[in-house]
C-alpha positions in Angstrom: 102.6 124.2 143.6 100.5 123.1 146.5 98.5 119.9 146.5 95.5 119.4 148.8 94.2 115.9 149.7 90.8 115.7 151.3 89.3 112.8 153.1 86.5 111.9 155.5 83.3 112.5 153.6 80.5 110.0 153.6 76.9 109.2 154.4 75.5 109.8 157.8 72.1 110.1 159.4 70.7 113.3 160.8 72.3 114.0 164.1 75.5 112.1 163.3 79.1 113.3 163.0 81.8 113.4 160.4 85.3 114.6 160.4 86.9 116.0 157.2 90.6 116.3 156.8 92.7 118.2 154.3 96.5 117.8 154.0 98.7 120.2 152.1 101.8 119.0 150.4 104.3 120.3 147.8 105.9 123.7 147.7 104.5 124.7 151.1 105.7 128.1 152.2 104.0 131.0 153.8 100.6 129.2 154.4 97.9 131.6 155.4 94.3 131.1 156.1 92.8 127.6 155.7 89.1 127.2 155.1 86.3 124.9 154.2 83.6 125.7 151.7 80.7 123.6 150.4 78.5 123.4 147.4 75.1 121.8 147.4 73.4 120.7 144.1 72.0 123.6 142.2 73.6 126.2 144.6 76.6 128.4 144.6 79.7 127.4 146.6 79.5 128.9 150.1 81.9 129.6 152.9 81.7 127.3 155.9 84.6 128.0 158.2 88.1 129.5 158.2 91.0 129.6 160.6 94.0 131.9 160.6 97.6 130.8 161.3 97.2 131.9 164.9 94.1 129.9 165.3 91.3 132.5 165.1 88.3 130.9 163.5 85.1 132.2 161.8 82.0 130.2 160.9 78.9 130.3 158.7 76.1 131.2 161.1 74.1 128.1 160.4 77.0 125.8 161.5 78.1 127.7 164.6 78.1 125.4 167.6 78.0 122.3 165.4 81.2 122.5 163.4 84.7 123.0 164.6 87.7 123.9 162.4 91.2 123.1 163.6 94.6 123.3 161.9 98.0 121.7 162.6 100.7 124.1 161.4 103.4 121.5 161.8 101.6 119.0 159.6 100.0 121.5 157.3 96.6 120.1 157.9 93.1 121.5 158.5 90.2 119.5 159.9 86.5 120.1 160.1 84.7 118.3 162.8 81.0 118.3 162.0 78.5 117.3 164.7 74.7 117.2 164.9 74.6 117.1 161.1 71.4 118.1 159.3 70.1 117.2 155.8 70.8 120.8 154.7 74.5 120.2 155.4 74.5 117.8 152.4 77.0 119.1 149.9 80.5 118.6 148.4 83.0 120.1 150.8 86.1 121.8 149.5 89.3 122.7 151.4 90.9 126.0 150.5 94.4 127.1 151.5 95.8 130.6 151.0 99.5 131.3 150.6 101.4 134.6 150.7 104.2 136.1 148.5 102.6 136.3 146.0 99.0 135.7 147.3 97.3 132.6 145.8 94.5 130.2 146.8 94.5 126.5 146.3 91.4 124.3 146.3 91.0 120.6 147.1 89.1 118.2 144.8 86.1 118.1 147.1 84.6 115.4 149.3 80.9 114.4 149.4 78.9 114.7 152.6 75.4 113.3 152.6 73.1 113.6 155.5 70.0 111.4 155.4 66.8 112.4 157.2 
């Protein structure tokens, strides 16, 4: 079992910044990709960013240039630095961690991000 603890959400004005963090603990072996998703009220959960073990990252088009995903393999953490936030970024943000052998995905409990206009 892998437990994920998220932190860093909150309320910020348009143009502001927030940093989300996710720490994995428990039976951590063979961690794979780490990612952030979000779900706005009334909408489906959507992919935001992912990062491989070697540091290759991919982003949702609308957050490119504003969000940066980073991971620390020694600490089993993944962060999402969010700059120039917009009201449409308002959502509950979830951390997702994949493991190998056998493959499985773990989700965090979610952290609320609210951007006021």
